[in-house]
C-alpha positions as CSV (number, residue, x, y, z in Angstrom):
1,X,14.6,52.9,-82.3
2,X,18.0,51.3,-81.4
3,X,18.3,47.8,-80.2
4,X,21.2,48.6,-77.7
5,X,22.1,51.8,-76.1
6,X,25.0,52.4,-73.7
7,X,26.1,55.8,-72.4
8,X,29.2,56.3,-70.0
9,X,29.6,52.6,-68.9
10,X,31.7,52.1,-66.2
11,X,33.0,48.9,-64.2
12,X,35.1,48.7,-61.1
13,X,36.5,45.6,-59.5
14,X,37.7,46.4,-55.9
15,X,39.6,49.9,-56.2
16,X,40.4,49.4,-60.0
17,X,38.4,51.0,-62.9
18,X,38.6,48.5,-65.8
19,X,36.1,50.2,-68.1
20,X,35.4,54.0,-68.1
21,X,33.2,56.1,-70.0
22,X,32.1,53.5,-73.0
23,X,29.3,54.9,-75.1
24,X,27.8,53.3,-78.2
25,X,24.4,52.3,-79.9
26,X,23.6,49.3,-81.9
27,X,20.6,49.5,-84.6
28,X,18.6,46.6,-85.7
29,X,20.4,44.7,-88.6
30,X,23.7,46.6,-87.6
31,X,26.9,44.8,-86.8
32,X,29.3,47.0,-84.8
33,X,32.9,45.4,-83.9
34,X,34.6,46.0,-80.6
35,X,38.2,45.6,-81.2
36,X,41.5,46.1,-78.9
37,X,44.4,44.2,-77.3
38,X,44.2,41.7,-74.5
39,X,43.0,43.7,-71.4
40,X,41.5,46.5,-73.3
41,X,38.0,45.9,-71.7
42,X,36.5,44.3,-74.8
43,X,35.1,41.3,-73.3
44,X,34.1,42.9,-70.0
45,X,32.1,45.4,-71.7
46,X,30.3,42.7,-74.0
47,X,29.4,40.5,-70.6
48,X,28.0,43.8,-69.0
49,X,25.5,43.8,-71.9
50,X,24.3,40.6,-70.6
51,X,24.7,41.3,-66.9
52,X,27.3,38.6,-66.7
53,X,30.1,40.6,-65.1
54,X,32.4,38.7,-62.7
55,X,31.3,38.5,-59.0
56,X,32.5,41.7,-57.1
57,X,32.3,44.0,-60.4
58,X,30.3,47.5,-59.9
59,X,28.5,48.4,-62.9
60,X,27.4,52.1,-63.5
61,X,26.1,53.7,-66.5
62,X,24.1,56.9,-67.5
63,X,22.1,54.6,-69.8
64,X,21.9,50.8,-70.4
65,X,19.0,50.0,-72.5
66,X,18.4,46.5,-73.9
67,X,15.7,46.4,-76.7
68,X,14.5,49.7,-75.1
69,X,14.4,48.5,-71.5
70,X,16.3,50.1,-69.0
71,X,18.6,47.5,-67.3
72,X,20.7,49.4,-64.9
73,X,19.0,48.2,-61.8
74,X,17.9,44.8,-63.2
75,X,17.9,41.9,-60.9
76,X,19.3,38.5,-61.7
77,X,15.8,37.2,-62.4
78,X,15.2,39.9,-64.9
79,X,18.4,39.4,-66.6
80,X,17.8,35.7,-66.8
81,X,14.5,36.4,-68.6
82,X,16.3,38.6,-71.0
83,X,19.2,36.5,-71.9
84,X,18.1,34.2,-74.8
85,X,15.0,35.9,-75.4
86,X,16.1,39.5,-75.8
87,X,19.9,39.5,-76.0
88,X,22.1,36.3,-76.4
89,X,25.9,35.3,-76.3
90,X,27.9,33.3,-78.7
91,X,31.3,32.8,-77.0
92,X,34.8,31.8,-78.1
93,X,35.1,28.2,-77.5
94,X,32.0,26.0,-78.2
95,X,33.6,23.0,-76.8
96,X,33.5,24.7,-73.5
97,X,30.2,26.4,-73.9
98,X,28.4,23.2,-74.8
99,X,27.8,20.5,-72.2
100,X,29.9,17.5,-73.2
101,X,27.3,15.2,-71.7
102,X,24.2,16.6,-73.7
103,X,23.4,16.1,-77.4
104,X,23.6,19.0,-79.6
105,X,19.8,18.7,-80.1
106,X,19.3,18.9,-76.0
107,X,21.6,22.0,-75.9
108,X,19.4,23.8,-78.7
109,X,16.2,23.0,-77.1
110,X,16.9,24.3,-73.8
111,X,16.4,27.9,-74.6
112,X,13.1,26.7,-76.1
113,X,12.0,25.0,-72.9
114,X,12.8,28.2,-70.9
115,X,11.4,31.0,-73.3
116,X,8.7,29.0,-75.5
117,X,7.0,26.9,-73.1
118,X,3.9,26.7,-75.4
119,X,5.8,24.2,-77.7
120,X,5.1,20.5,-77.4
121,X,8.0,18.1,-77.4
122,X,7.3,17.3,-81.0
123,X,7.2,20.9,-81.9
124,X,10.4,21.5,-79.8
125,X,12.2,18.7,-81.7
126,X,10.9,20.0,-85.1
127,X,12.2,23.7,-84.3
128,X,15.4,22.4,-82.9
129,X,16.0,20.8,-86.7
130,X,14.8,24.2,-88.2
131,X,17.5,26.2,-86.1
132,X,20.3,23.7,-87.1
133,X,19.3,24.0,-90.6
134,X,18.9,27.8,-90.4
135,X,22.8,28.1,-89.5
136,X,23.6,25.7,-92.4
137,X,24.5,22.8,-90.1
138,X,24.6,19.7,-92.7
139,X,22.2,16.8,-91.9
140,X,20.7,18.6,-89.0
141,X,18.4,15.6,-87.8
142,X,21.6,13.5,-87.4
143,X,23.6,16.4,-85.8
144,X,20.9,17.0,-83.1
145,X,21.7,13.4,-81.9
146,X,25.3,13.8,-81.8
147,X,27.6,15.2,-78.9
148,X,29.8,18.3,-79.1
149,X,33.1,16.4,-79.3
150,X,31.7,14.6,-82.4
151,X,31.7,17.7,-84.3
152,X,34.4,19.9,-86.0
153,X,35.1,23.1,-84.5
154,X,33.3,25.1,-87.1
155,X,30.1,22.8,-86.8
156,X,30.2,23.2,-83.0
157,X,30.3,27.0,-83.4
158,X,27.2,26.8,-85.8
159,X,25.3,24.7,-83.1
160,X,26.2,27.3,-80.5
161,X,24.9,30.1,-82.6
162,X,21.6,27.9,-83.1
163,X,21.2,27.7,-79.6
164,X,21.8,31.3,-78.9
165,X,19.2,32.2,-81.8
166,X,16.6,29.8,-80.3
167,X,14.9,32.3,-78.2
168,X,14.6,34.6,-81.3
169,X,16.7,37.5,-79.7
170,X,16.9,40.9,-80.9
171,X,20.4,41.5,-80.0
172,X,23.4,39.2,-80.4
173,X,26.7,39.5,-78.6
174,X,29.5,37.5,-80.5
175,X,32.7,37.3,-78.3
176,X,35.8,36.0,-80.5
177,X,33.6,33.6,-82.1
178,X,36.1,32.6,-84.8
179,X,39.2,32.8,-83.1
180,X,41.5,29.5,-83.7
181,X,39.1,28.5,-86.7
182,X,40.5,27.7,-89.9
183,X,40.2,30.7,-92.6
184,X,37.6,28.9,-94.6
185,X,35.6,28.0,-91.6
186,X,35.8,31.4,-90.2
187,X,34.3,32.8,-93.5
188,X,31.3,30.3,-93.4
189,X,30.7,31.6,-89.8
190,X,31.2,35.5,-90.4
191,X,28.9,34.8,-93.5
192,X,26.2,33.3,-91.2
193,X,26.6,36.2,-88.7
194,X,26.1,38.5,-91.4
195,X,22.8,36.7,-92.6
196,X,21.5,36.9,-89.0
197,X,22.2,40.8,-89.1
198,X,20.4,41.0,-92.3
199,X,17.4,39.3,-90.8
200,X,17.0,42.4,-88.2
201,X,19.3,41.3,-85.5
202,X,21.7,43.8,-83.6
203,X,25.1,42.3,-83.6
204,X,28.0,43.1,-81.2
205,X,30.9,41.5,-82.6
206,X,34.0,41.3,-80.2
207,X,37.2,40.5,-82.0
208,X,41.0,41.1,-82.3
209,X,41.0,39.8,-85.9
210,X,40.7,43.1,-88.1
211,X,40.6,40.9,-91.3
212,X,36.9,39.3,-89.7
213,X,36.0,42.9,-88.8
214,X,36.6,44.2,-92.4
215,X,34.4,41.4,-93.7
216,X,31.3,41.8,-91.7
217,X,31.3,45.0,-89.4
218,X,29.5,48.3,-90.4
219,X,31.0,50.2,-87.5
220,X,34.1,49.9,-85.3
221,X,34.9,50.7,-81.7
222,X,38.8,50.6,-80.8
223,X,39.4,50.2,-77.0
224,X,42.3,50.7,-75.1
225,X,42.8,50.4,-71.2
226,X,39.3,50.3,-70.7
227,X,38.3,53.3,-72.7
228,X,37.1,53.7,-76.3
229,X,39.8,55.7,-78.2
230,X,38.1,55.6,-81.8
231,X,34.9,55.1,-83.1
232,X,33.6,55.3,-86.7
233,X,32.7,53.1,-89.9
234,X,34.7,50.3,-90.7
235,X,36.0,52.0,-93.8
236,X,37.4,54.9,-92.0
237,X,39.0,53.4,-88.9
238,X,40.7,50.5,-90.9
239,X,41.8,52.8,-93.9
240,X,42.5,55.8,-91.9
241,X,43.0,55.0,-88.0
242,X,43.7,58.1,-86.0
243,X,44.3,56.7,-82.5
244,X,47.6,54.9,-81.6
245,X,45.8,51.7,-80.6
246,X,44.0,51.6,-83.9
247,X,47.2,52.2,-85.8
248,X,49.0,49.6,-83.9
249,X,46.4,46.9,-84.6
250,X,46.2,47.9,-88.5
251,X,49.9,47.9,-88.8
252,X,49.8,44.5,-87.2
253,X,47.8,42.8,-89.9
254,X,50.0,40.2,-91.6
255,X,50.1,41.5,-95.4
256,X,53.5,41.4,-96.9
257,X,55.1,38.0,-97.9
258,X,58.4,37.0,-96.5
259,X,61.4,38.6,-98.6
260,X,62.5,35.9,-101.1
261,X,65.7,34.2,-100.1
262,X,67.4,32.0,-102.9
263,X,66.7,28.4,-102.1
264,X,70.0,26.3,-101.2
265,X,71.9,24.6,-103.8
266,X,71.8,20.9,-104.0
267,X,74.9,20.6,-102.2
268,X,73.5,21.8,-99.0
269,X,72.3,19.0,-96.9
270,X,68.9,19.1,-95.4
271,X,68.7,19.1,-91.7
272,X,65.2,17.7,-91.7
273,X,63.8,15.2,-94.2
274,X,60.4,13.5,-94.6
275,X,60.0,10.5,-97.1
276,X,56.7,9.2,-97.9
277,X,55.3,9.3,-94.5
278,X,51.8,7.7,-93.8
279,X,50.0,7.3,-90.7
280,X,46.2,6.1,-89.8
281,X,44.1,5.7,-87.2
282,X,41.4,2.9,-86.1
283,X,38.1,4.3,-85.2
284,X,34.7,2.6,-84.8
285,X,33.8,3.5,-88.2
286,X,37.2,2.0,-89.8
287,X,40.4,3.1,-90.6
288,X,41.3,7.1,-91.0
289,X,44.5,7.8,-93.2
290,X,45.8,11.0,-91.3
291,X,48.8,11.5,-93.4
292,X,49.3,10.0,-96.9
293,X,52.6,10.0,-98.6
294,X,54.1,13.2,-97.3
295,X,57.7,14.1,-98.4
296,X,59.9,17.1,-98.3
297,X,63.3,18.6,-97.2
298,X,64.1,21.6,-94.9
299,X,67.6,23.3,-94.6
300,X,68.9,25.3,-91.9
301,X,67.8,29.0,-91.6
302,X,64.6,28.3,-93.7
303,X,60.7,28.0,-92.7
304,X,58.4,25.2,-94.0
305,X,54.7,26.5,-93.6
306,X,52.3,23.6,-93.3
307,X,48.7,24.8,-94.0
308,X,45.2,23.4,-94.0
309,X,42.0,23.0,-92.3
310,X,41.2,21.1,-89.2
311,X,41.5,17.5,-89.7
312,X,43.8,17.8,-92.8
313,X,46.6,16.1,-91.0
314,X,48.9,18.9,-90.0
315,X,49.4,18.1,-86.4
316,X,49.8,14.3,-87.1
317,X,52.6,15.2,-89.4
318,X,54.1,17.5,-86.6
319,X,53.8,14.5,-84.3
320,X,55.7,12.1,-87.0
321,X,58.5,14.8,-87.4
322,X,58.8,15.1,-83.5
323,X,59.0,11.4,-83.3
324,X,56.1,11.1,-80.7
325,X,54.1,8.9,-83.4
326,X,55.4,6.2,-85.2
327,X,54.6,6.1,-88.9
328,X,52.7,3.1,-90.6
329,X,55.2,3.7,-93.7
330,X,58.2,6.1,-94.4
331,X,60.9,7.7,-92.6
332,X,62.0,11.0,-90.9
333,X,65.8,11.8,-91.0
334,X,67.6,14.5,-89.1
335,X,70.9,15.6,-90.3
336,X,70.5,12.7,-92.8
337,X,70.3,10.0,-89.8
338,X,67.2,7.9,-89.3
339,X,64.9,9.6,-86.7
340,X,61.5,8.0,-87.1
341,X,60.9,5.2,-87.0
342,X,63.3,4.3,-84.3
343,X,63.5,2.9,-80.8
344,X,63.0,5.9,-78.2
345,X,66.1,4.6,-76.5
346,X,68.1,5.1,-79.8
347,X,66.6,8.8,-80.1
348,X,66.9,10.0,-76.5
349,X,70.8,11.4,-77.0
350,X,69.4,13.4,-80.2
351,X,66.1,14.6,-78.9
352,X,67.4,17.9,-78.2
353,X,67.9,18.6,-81.9
354,X,64.1,19.0,-82.6
355,X,61.9,20.9,-80.1
356,X,58.1,21.7,-80.3
357,X,56.6,25.2,-79.2
358,X,52.9,24.6,-78.3
359,X,49.9,26.3,-79.3
360,X,48.9,26.7,-75.8
361,X,52.1,28.1,-74.0
362,X,50.9,26.8,-70.7
363,X,51.3,23.3,-71.8
364,X,55.0,23.9,-71.9
365,X,55.1,24.5,-68.2
366,X,54.5,22.9,-64.7
367,X,52.0,25.4,-63.1
368,X,53.6,24.8,-59.7
369,X,57.3,25.8,-60.8
370,X,58.5,29.2,-61.4
371,X,59.4,30.2,-65.0
372,X,63.2,30.1,-64.1
373,X,62.8,26.7,-62.8
374,X,61.3,25.5,-65.7
375,X,64.0,26.9,-67.8
376,X,66.6,25.4,-65.5
377,X,65.1,21.8,-65.7
378,X,64.9,22.1,-69.5
379,X,68.7,23.2,-69.8
380,X,69.7,20.2,-67.7
381,X,68.2,18.2,-70.7
382,X,70.5,19.6,-73.0
383,X,73.6,18.5,-71.3
384,X,76.9,20.7,-71.7
385,X,78.0,23.0,-68.6
386,X,75.8,22.9,-65.6
387,X,72.7,25.4,-66.1
388,X,72.8,28.3,-63.8
389,X,70.7,31.6,-63.2
390,X,73.0,33.3,-65.8
391,X,71.8,30.8,-68.3
392,X,68.1,31.4,-67.3
393,X,68.9,35.2,-67.7
394,X,70.4,34.5,-71.1
395,X,67.4,32.7,-72.3
396,X,65.0,35.3,-71.2
397,X,66.7,38.2,-72.7
398,X,67.2,36.0,-76.0
399,X,63.5,36.2,-76.2
400,X,63.0,39.8,-75.2
401,X,61.8,38.9,-71.5
402,X,62.9,40.7,-68.3
403,X,64.8,38.5,-66.4
404,X,62.8,39.4,-63.1
405,X,60.1,37.3,-64.6
406,X,62.2,34.2,-63.9
407,X,60.7,34.5,-60.3
408,X,57.1,34.4,-61.6
409,X,54.8,31.5,-62.3
410,X,53.3,31.1,-65.8
411,X,49.8,31.8,-65.0
412,X,50.8,35.3,-63.9
413,X,52.2,36.2,-67.4
414,X,50.3,37.8,-70.4
415,X,49.6,35.5,-73.3
416,X,52.3,36.9,-75.2
417,X,54.8,36.8,-72.3
418,X,53.7,33.1,-72.0
419,X,54.6,32.3,-75.5
420,X,57.9,33.9,-75.4
421,X,58.7,31.9,-72.3
422,X,57.7,28.6,-74.1
423,X,59.9,29.7,-77.2
424,X,62.8,30.2,-74.5
425,X,62.3,26.6,-72.9
426,X,62.2,25.0,-76.4
427,X,65.5,26.8,-77.1
428,X,67.1,25.7,-73.7
429,X,68.6,22.8,-75.1
430,X,70.1,24.4,-78.1
431,X,67.8,22.7,-81.0
432,X,68.6,22.8,-84.7
433,X,64.9,22.5,-85.4
434,X,61.6,24.2,-84.0
435,X,58.2,22.8,-84.6
436,X,55.6,25.6,-84.2
437,X,52.1,24.2,-84.0
438,X,49.7,27.3,-84.1
439,X,52.0,29.2,-82.1
440,X,50.1,32.6,-82.4
441,X,46.6,31.6,-83.2
442,X,45.0,32.6,-79.8
443,X,47.1,36.1,-79.4
444,X,45.9,39.5,-80.6
445,X,47.2,40.7,-83.9
446,X,49.7,43.1,-82.4
447,X,51.2,40.5,-80.0
448,X,51.3,38.0,-82.8
449,X,53.2,40.4,-84.9
450,X,55.8,40.8,-82.0
451,X,56.1,36.9,-81.5
452,X,56.6,36.8,-85.5
453,X,59.3,39.3,-85.3
454,X,60.9,37.3,-82.5
455,X,60.9,34.3,-84.4
456,X,62.4,36.0,-87.5
457,X,65.1,37.3,-85.5
458,X,66.0,34.0,-83.7
459,X,66.1,32.2,-87.0
460,X,68.4,34.6,-88.3
461,X,70.7,34.7,-85.0
462,X,70.6,30.9,-84.6
463,X,70.3,29.6,-88.1
464,X,67.4,27.6,-87.0
465,X,65.1,25.6,-89.3
466,X,61.2,26.2,-88.4
467,X,58.4,24.2,-89.2
468,X,55.4,26.7,-88.8
469,X,52.0,25.1,-88.7
470,X,49.0,27.4,-89.0
471,X,45.6,27.9,-90.2
472,X,46.3,31.8,-90.8
473,X,47.6,31.9,-94.2
474,X,48.4,35.6,-93.5
475,X,51.0,34.6,-90.9
476,X,52.2,31.8,-93.1
477,X,52.7,34.3,-96.2
478,X,54.9,36.4,-93.8
479,X,57.1,33.4,-92.4
480,X,57.4,30.7,-94.8
481,X,60.0,30.2,-97.5
482,X,58.4,27.1,-98.7
483,X,54.7,25.8,-98.0
484,X,52.9,22.4,-98.0
485,X,49.1,22.5,-98.5
486,X,47.3,19.5,-96.7
487,X,43.7,18.3,-97.4
488,X,42.2,15.1,-95.8
489,X,45.7,13.8,-95.0
490,X,47.1,14.4,-98.6
491,X,49.8,17.0,-99.6
492,X,47.8,18.5,-102.4
493,X,50.3,21.3,-103.3
494,X,53.8,22.3,-102.3
495,X,56.7,24.6,-103.4
496,X,58.2,27.9,-103.0
497,X,55.8,30.0,-100.7
498,X,55.6,33.0,-103.1
499,X,54.8,30.8,-106.0
500,X,52.2,28.9,-104.4
501,X,50.4,32.0,-102.9
502,X,50.7,33.9,-106.2
503,X,49.6,31.1,-108.5
504,X,48.0,28.3,-106.7
505,X,47.5,25.1,-108.7
506,X,45.3,23.1,-106.7
507,X,41.4,24.3,-106.1
508,X,41.7,23.9,-102.3
509,X,44.9,26.1,-102.0
510,X,42.7,28.7,-104.1
511,X,39.8,28.3,-101.8
512,X,42.4,28.8,-98.7
513,X,43.7,32.1,-100.3
514,X,40.4,33.3,-101.1
515,X,39.0,32.9,-97.5
516,X,42.1,34.4,-96.0
517,X,42.0,37.3,-98.2
518,X,41.4,40.7,-96.2
519,X,38.4,42.6,-98.3
520,X,39.5,46.1,-99.2
521,X,38.0,49.0,-97.2
522,X,37.6,52.4,-97.9
């Protein structure tokens, strides 16, 4: 018997059909991946499996069986009984899903209180520790007493999975569970999901990461515009995609390295230089060294990739380069002139030379302003001629956006459009250097590919120097001329990207590359 059976699922909101004709089954012990671009209907379909569609949504299906039970006309009370005990959800952002005011132990215990009422308080505590141990959370008794913010992203995600599995569900719906996690952490979470499936749990794995899908999925559904356009074994779909949507997703997987360009001769002065940078933070447990002795040079027209796990010091190094954090020791120079440490009053006139592109493009905009007004205000900071609507049009066209979007507010744009607008805002002051901190980590692979192509074109056209920070080694392999690998605040390896990726010298670099490698299919 299948654990989950869906036939002709349709979801309407108002007069719009968002999901239409979706049909699939999941057997016990099987992982079925649902893939597609943003807006394809993946997450809405997944939420319908748990009775969690948005208010006003109308859900119809010829069949919607959860562990053999027809749930088409189920009341909210019936769904609440099923959620956790029969079917459970692991969502994308554990920090949002976990209550910040409750300990990890209290979070994992809640499903036990609801679905395992016969357990005593002592038995519940023991079961919580067992569940945390089952998901390979180190020091489970200690972790149970900690709060979500005290755990790393990977440990939080494990705790969320432990909470989902507390009610012994037959079906697990994992909605983008590895998005924005480091490659090594991703592999550990994927291995955990595979182990859960091997215990007989049916898993629905929603993802835009085809590398993750290739690692663990048995079958793949490809969605586009609310419909399933392709369905088959993982090997067949990824090796021989038949639909346009599947071909676009497969083609967008970053695989090829950047075409090697000769390193500049010694006569070329670097536009950005770091010399023995160190930075540390004081915590209740003492002093934490965030960056220890980082040094490099970067020339115009070239890209430096900075890679490492969460907490390795990548973002702290970016803040040192931008001048938003003062180093304990060392110097940053721009065009050979001191930049950091230096009083802000001495830097202000040169701040336009180096700009940041955020991971979250919404952080670059005032939500009350239109995109056009934000670009005008940014242009004024760059000096020169008085900015005008013509400059806004020029910037939007530069990043491949319709100038009509100038009248829109950021929240009305798609993720890819917001990131393009964020890049346009950074370019408004005509910088020499762009620092890009995880600029594509939250985007679908096809949107990622378009943003990366845009950055390559802008670099060639404007002779920009790029500092590209990412946990995605596939992306860094495509973009970087040189690479710097960080672990625990230290630079453990650096050099020409092609050489580092082909012949890594440090064990940590090797581990990162092994975790990022897309397994062969077919």
